[in-house]
DOSE-383145 format. One line per field, with one value per atom (N, C-alpha, C, O): x, y, z; atom name; residue number from 1; residue in one letter. Coordinates in pm, 1 decimal. Example, Ala and Ser with C-alpha at 12.3 -4.5 7.8 and 13.67 -1.06 7.14 Angstrom:
// DOSE-383145
east: c(1319.0,1230.0,1320.0,1423.6,1285.0,1367.0,1290.0,1340.9)
north: c(-569.0,-450.0,-330.0,-331.9,-225.0,-106.0,3.0,113.8)
up: c(780.0,780.0,780.0,846.5,708.0,714.0,787.0,803.9)
a: c(N,CA,C,O,N,CA,C,O)
k: c(1,1,1,1,2,2,2,2)
r: c(A,A,A,A,S,S,S,S)
This chain:
// DOSE-383145
east: c(85.1,0.0,89.7,185.7,58.1,136.0,113.4,4.3,215.3,205.7,118.0,120.6,40.4,-38.1,20.4,-17.8,110.6,178.7,87.8,28.3,77.4,-5.1,84.8,159.0,77.7,157.1,76.5,-37.7,136.7,73.2,88.6,179.4,1.7,12.4,148.2,188.0,220.4,351.8,463.6,579.4,430.8,529.3,578.7,638.5,555.6,596.1,508.3,399.2,556.2,482.9,467.5,560.0,348.2,320.6,246.0,173.1,265.0,193.2,54.5,42.8,-49.3,-186.4,-229.5,-319.2,-168.6,-203.9,-161.5,-211.5,-71.1,-24.3,-109.6,-88.7,-204.4,-286.9,-385.2,-459.0,-386.2,-475.5,-582.8,-682.1,-565.3,-657.1,-664.3,-561.3,-786.2,-807.0,-911.1,-1020.0,-878.6,-971.3,-1073.0,-1063.1,-1168.7,-1264.2,-1189.6,-1113.7,-1208.8,-1141.8,-1187.8,-1306.0,-1095.2,-1124.8,-1098.2,-1014.7,-1169.2,-1144.2,-1112.0,-1156.4,-1034.4,-997.0,-964.7,-923.1,-984.1,-952.7,-802.2,-724.8,-762.2,-621.3,-607.0,-706.0,-482.9,-453.8,-350.3,-259.0,-364.8,-263.4,-148.5,-146.5,-53.5,65.0,31.4,106.4,-80.8,-121.3,-210.0,-252.3,-239.1,-322.1,-471.1,-552.0,-508.7,-650.0,-697.4,-625.3,-819.3,-877.4,-913.1,-955.3,-896.1,-934.7,-958.3,-930.5,-1008.9,-1032.7,-935.0,-924.3,-864.6,-773.5,-837.7,-923.5,-796.5,-848.3,-732.8,-620.8,-761.0,-658.5,-721.6,-838.8,-642.3,-684.2,-565.5,-450.5,-594.8,-491.4,-506.0,-616.9,-393.6,-396.7,-274.4,-175.7,-281.8,-171.2,-149.0,-240.4,-26.3,8.2,-10.2,10.6,-48.7,-81.9,-170.3,-198.1,-214.2,-305.4,-233.9,-300.3,-101.2,-28.1,-8.8,9.2,-12.4,-9.9,114.3,106.0,227.8,351.7,356.4,451.2,258.3,254.6,152.8,128.4,93.0,-6.5,62.1,166.6,2.8,48.2,-71.7,-182.5,-50.1,-154.8,-112.2,-1.2,-201.0,-174.3,-272.6,-392.5,-223.0,-308.8,-305.0,-209.3,-409.4,-415.8,-552.4,-635.4,-575.4,-704.1,-809.0,-776.6,-933.0,-1043.4,-1024.8,-1042.7,-989.4,-973.3,-855.3,-863.3,-745.2,-628.1,-660.0,-624.2,-727.5,-759.7,-863.1,-852.7,-962.3,-1063.3,-999.0,-1032.0,-907.7,-838.7,-751.5,-744.6,-685.1,-600.6,-684.1,-645.0,-796.7,-881.5,-933.0,-935.1,-974.2,-1020.3,-909.2,-934.9,-786.4,-674.1,-643.5,-613.7,-650.6,-618.2,-718.5,-681.1,-845.2,-945.3,-961.4,-1039.5,-888.8,-889.8,-1001.7,-1032.6,-1063.3,-1173.6,-1125.6,-1206.0,-998.1,-943.7,-804.2,-738.2,-758.2,-622.5,-518.7,-537.3,-410.6,-302.5,-232.1,-221.3,-183.7,-115.0,27.0,99.2)
north: c(-117.4,0.0,123.7,131.7,217.9,340.9,428.2,429.6,499.3,587.9,708.8,760.3,753.4,876.7,974.0,969.7,1059.9,1149.8,1266.0,1329.7,1293.2,1401.6,1492.0,1445.1,1621.9,1718.6,1762.9,1807.2,1750.7,1790.9,1941.3,2001.5,2003.9,2148.8,2193.4,2307.9,2104.5,2142.1,2125.6,2153.6,2080.2,2066.5,1925.1,1898.0,1833.4,1694.3,1628.3,1676.6,1518.4,1444.6,1300.7,1242.9,1241.9,1104.0,1033.4,1096.5,903.2,822.1,791.0,721.8,841.1,823.5,677.2,639.4,594.8,452.8,378.8,269.5,435.5,371.4,406.8,351.1,497.6,540.6,430.8,381.1,392.7,288.5,344.0,276.1,465.8,522.3,673.4,739.3,728.6,873.7,905.7,848.3,996.9,1032.5,1135.2,1189.8,1159.4,1267.8,1399.6,1409.8,1499.1,1627.7,1692.3,1688.0,1751.1,1822.3,1970.5,2008.3,2053.8,2198.1,2246.1,2188.1,2352.8,2409.6,2557.7,2599.8,2637.2,2780.2,2803.0,2728.7,2907.3,2939.9,3090.1,3162.0,3136.5,3277.8,3285.4,3203.1,3385.2,3403.9,3487.7,3519.4,3523.5,3597.2,3735.7,3789.8,3793.3,3926.5,3924.0,4029.6,3805.4,3794.3,3785.2,3793.3,3768.7,3756.0,3613.3,3518.0,3598.8,3467.0,3403.9,3473.0,3273.1,3198.2,3052.9,3013.4,2974.9,2832.6,2754.0,2777.9,2661.2,2571.4,2433.3,2400.6,2354.3,2218.8,2120.8,2154.9,1998.4,1893.7,1761.3,1735.5,1678.7,1542.9,1451.2,1487.0,1333.2,1234.6,1121.5,1075.9,1076.9,962.5,877.4,923.7,752.6,661.7,567.5,540.2,517.7,424.4,279.4,186.8,259.7,127.9,153.7,268.8,47.5,66.4,73.5,81.2,71.2,89.0,237.9,315.6,277.2,418.1,491.7,610.5,425.1,494.3,531.5,597.3,491.8,528.8,638.8,671.7,696.3,802.4,937.6,961.3,1026.5,1164.5,1255.6,1221.5,1370.3,1471.2,1591.4,1642.5,1635.9,1750.2,1859.9,1834.5,1981.8,2094.7,2196.2,2201.9,2275.1,2379.1,2442.5,2417.0,2523.7,2589.1,2490.3,2379.0,2532.8,2447.1,2398.6,2280.1,2488.6,2451.1,2356.4,2264.2,2378.2,2291.1,2148.7,2052.5,2135.8,2003.9,1934.3,1814.2,2009.0,1949.7,1899.4,1790.6,1977.6,1936.1,1813.5,1723.3,1809.8,1695.9,1568.5,1464.8,1575.1,1456.1,1410.2,1290.4,1504.3,1467.0,1397.5,1299.7,1446.6,1384.8,1246.4,1154.2,1230.8,1101.4,993.5,877.8,1031.3,929.4,918.1,835.8,999.3,987.4,1062.8,1034.2,1158.4,1233.5,1356.7,1422.1,1390.0,1507.1,1472.2,1386.5,1536.2,1509.8,1557.0,1659.9,1482.5,1519.8,1642.9,1664.5,1724.6,1849.7,1824.0,1917.7)
up: c(0.0,0.0,0.0,76.6,-84.7,-94.4,28.8,85.8,68.4,184.6,152.2,40.4,251.3,240.7,342.9,459.8,302.3,392.4,429.3,342.3,559.7,612.8,695.7,782.0,668.8,744.9,867.1,854.5,984.6,1109.5,1129.9,1072.5,1210.8,1233.4,1287.3,1265.7,1357.5,1411.0,1308.7,1339.6,1185.8,1080.3,1057.1,953.0,1151.5,1132.5,1026.8,996.4,971.5,869.0,915.5,972.7,890.2,930.9,818.1,741.7,808.6,710.8,767.1,868.2,702.9,752.6,751.0,826.3,668.1,664.5,790.4,817.0,867.8,991.5,1113.0,1220.8,1098.0,1210.6,1247.9,1162.8,1376.1,1425.4,1518.2,1544.1,1568.8,1667.5,1649.2,1635.1,1649.5,1646.4,1752.8,1752.1,1844.1,1951.4,1904.7,1794.9,1988.7,1967.0,1990.5,2086.9,1906.2,1929.5,2060.3,2094.2,2131.9,2256.4,2235.1,2153.0,2309.0,2304.4,2444.7,2543.9,2451.1,2579.9,2561.4,2453.4,2668.5,2657.4,2653.3,2713.7,2580.8,2565.2,2546.6,2533.3,2546.0,2519.7,2408.7,2402.2,2320.8,2217.9,2273.2,2392.2,2187.9,2231.3,2286.4,2367.7,2242.9,2287.3,2411.1,2458.1,2465.2,2584.5,2555.9,2648.3,2430.3,2394.2,2415.8,2386.1,2467.7,2488.2,2354.2,2261.4,2344.8,2226.6,2266.1,2379.3,2173.8,2197.0,2110.8,1990.5,2171.9,2100.4,2094.8,2176.7,1999.8,1982.6,1982.2,1943.9,2025.2,2028.0,1987.7,2015.2,1922.5,1888.0,1916.6,1891.1,1969.5,1997.4,1896.8,1868.8,1843.0,1752.6,1778.2,1835.3,1735.5,1759.5,1643.8,1566.0,1632.7,1526.4,1571.5,1493.0,1695.7,1750.9,1872.2,1905.8,1937.3,2050.1,2184.3,2287.7,2186.3,2310.9,2337.0,2243.2,2461.9,2500.8,2450.5,2419.6,2441.7,2402.8,2254.9,2211.9,2177.0,2035.9,2007.6,1891.5,2112.0,2094.6,2080.7,2141.2,2000.5,1985.1,2001.6,1960.2,2061.2,2071.9,1990.0,2005.4,1903.0,1816.8,1853.3,1864.9,1871.4,1904.0,1790.8,1713.6,1782.4,1680.8,1678.3,1765.6,1579.9,1563.2,1511.6,1470.0,1515.3,1473.2,1329.3,1301.3,1238.9,1098.5,1078.5,997.3,1152.0,1140.4,1184.4,1116.4,1298.4,1352.1,1263.3,1238.6,1215.6,1126.7,997.7,950.6,940.2,817.6,843.6,760.1,958.7,993.8,1003.7,950.2,1070.6,1085.4,949.3,921.0,865.2,730.1,652.2,581.9,663.9,593.2,649.0,573.0,781.8,842.9,802.1,782.5,789.3,752.5,601.9,554.1,526.7,382.4,313.7,198.1,381.6,322.8,247.0,180.5,255.0,185.5,136.1,194.9,30.4,-18.4,83.0,148.1,96.2,187.2,136.1,15.4,230.2,193.6,151.7,117.7)
a: c(N,CA,C,O,N,CA,C,O,N,CA,C,O,N,CA,C,O,N,CA,C,O,N,CA,C,O,N,CA,C,O,N,CA,C,O,N,CA,C,O,N,CA,C,O,N,CA,C,O,N,CA,C,O,N,CA,C,O,N,CA,C,O,N,CA,C,O,N,CA,C,O,N,CA,C,O,N,CA,C,O,N,CA,C,O,N,CA,C,O,N,CA,C,O,N,CA,C,O,N,CA,C,O,N,CA,C,O,N,CA,C,O,N,CA,C,O,N,CA,C,O,N,CA,C,O,N,CA,C,O,N,CA,C,O,N,CA,C,O,N,CA,C,O,N,CA,C,O,N,CA,C,O,N,CA,C,O,N,CA,C,O,N,CA,C,O,N,CA,C,O,N,CA,C,O,N,CA,C,O,N,CA,C,O,N,CA,C,O,N,CA,C,O,N,CA,C,O,N,CA,C,O,N,CA,C,O,N,CA,C,O,N,CA,C,O,N,CA,C,O,N,CA,C,O,N,CA,C,O,N,CA,C,O,N,CA,C,O,N,CA,C,O,N,CA,C,O,N,CA,C,O,N,CA,C,O,N,CA,C,O,N,CA,C,O,N,CA,C,O,N,CA,C,O,N,CA,C,O,N,CA,C,O,N,CA,C,O,N,CA,C,O,N,CA,C,O,N,CA,C,O,N,CA,C,O,N,CA,C,O,N,CA,C,O,N,CA,C,O,N,CA,C,O,N,CA,C,O,N,CA,C,O,N,CA,C,O,N,CA,C,O,N,CA,C,O,N,CA,C,O)
k: c(1,1,1,1,2,2,2,2,3,3,3,3,4,4,4,4,5,5,5,5,6,6,6,6,7,7,7,7,8,8,8,8,9,9,9,9,10,10,10,10,11,11,11,11,12,12,12,12,13,13,13,13,14,14,14,14,15,15,15,15,16,16,16,16,17,17,17,17,18,18,18,18,19,19,19,19,20,20,20,20,21,21,21,21,22,22,22,22,23,23,23,23,24,24,24,24,25,25,25,25,26,26,26,26,27,27,27,27,28,28,28,28,29,29,29,29,30,30,30,30,31,31,31,31,32,32,32,32,33,33,33,33,34,34,34,34,35,35,35,35,36,36,36,36,37,37,37,37,38,38,38,38,39,39,39,39,40,40,40,40,41,41,41,41,42,42,42,42,43,43,43,43,44,44,44,44,45,45,45,45,46,46,46,46,47,47,47,47,48,48,48,48,49,49,49,49,50,50,50,50,51,51,51,51,52,52,52,52,53,53,53,53,54,54,54,54,55,55,55,55,56,56,56,56,57,57,57,57,58,58,58,58,59,59,59,59,60,60,60,60,61,61,61,61,62,62,62,62,63,63,63,63,64,64,64,64,65,65,65,65,66,66,66,66,67,67,67,67,68,68,68,68,69,69,69,69,70,70,70,70,71,71,71,71,72,72,72,72,73,73,73,73,74,74,74,74,75,75,75,75,76,76,76,76,77,77,77,77,78,78,78,78)
r: c(M,M,M,M,A,A,A,A,A,A,A,A,R,R,R,R,W,W,W,W,V,V,V,V,K,K,K,K,L,L,L,L,P,P,P,P,N,N,N,N,G,G,G,G,N,N,N,N,I,I,I,I,I,I,I,I,D,D,D,D,A,A,A,A,N,N,N,N,R,R,R,R,I,I,I,I,A,A,A,A,Y,Y,Y,Y,V,V,V,V,S,S,S,S,K,K,K,K,P,P,P,P,D,D,D,D,S,S,S,S,Y,Y,Y,Y,P,P,P,P,S,S,S,S,M,M,M,M,D,D,D,D,E,E,E,E,D,D,D,D,G,G,G,G,N,N,N,N,D,D,D,D,R,R,R,R,V,V,V,V,E,E,E,E,Y,Y,Y,Y,A,A,A,A,V,V,V,V,T,T,T,T,F,F,F,F,G,G,G,G,T,T,T,T,A,A,A,A,F,F,F,F,T,T,T,T,R,R,R,R,D,D,D,D,T,T,T,T,F,F,F,F,M,M,M,M,T,T,T,T,V,V,V,V,T,T,T,T,G,G,G,G,G,G,G,G,K,K,K,K,D,D,D,D,E,E,E,E,I,I,I,I,A,A,A,A,A,A,A,A,L,L,L,L,I,I,I,I,R,R,R,R,Q,Q,Q,Q,L,L,L,L,I,I,I,I,G,G,G,G,A,A,A,A,A,A,A,A,P,P,P,P,A,A,A,A,A,A,A,A)
């Protein structure tokens, strides 16, 4: 199977075909560099079902939504 490379919001790249677990997105309050309130989103995913293979990615709503679409194959990889 050919690799489906997906770029994460932090700049790292992962093969979406290796993803075995994707959590429900979570939201939490945050502040930007200027001290303004905002909402950040996070999703956890893993390349296996053992805890040490899980990663948590944070970002804006659009970034996390695009990442999830790419991981499940609903959008072309960036």
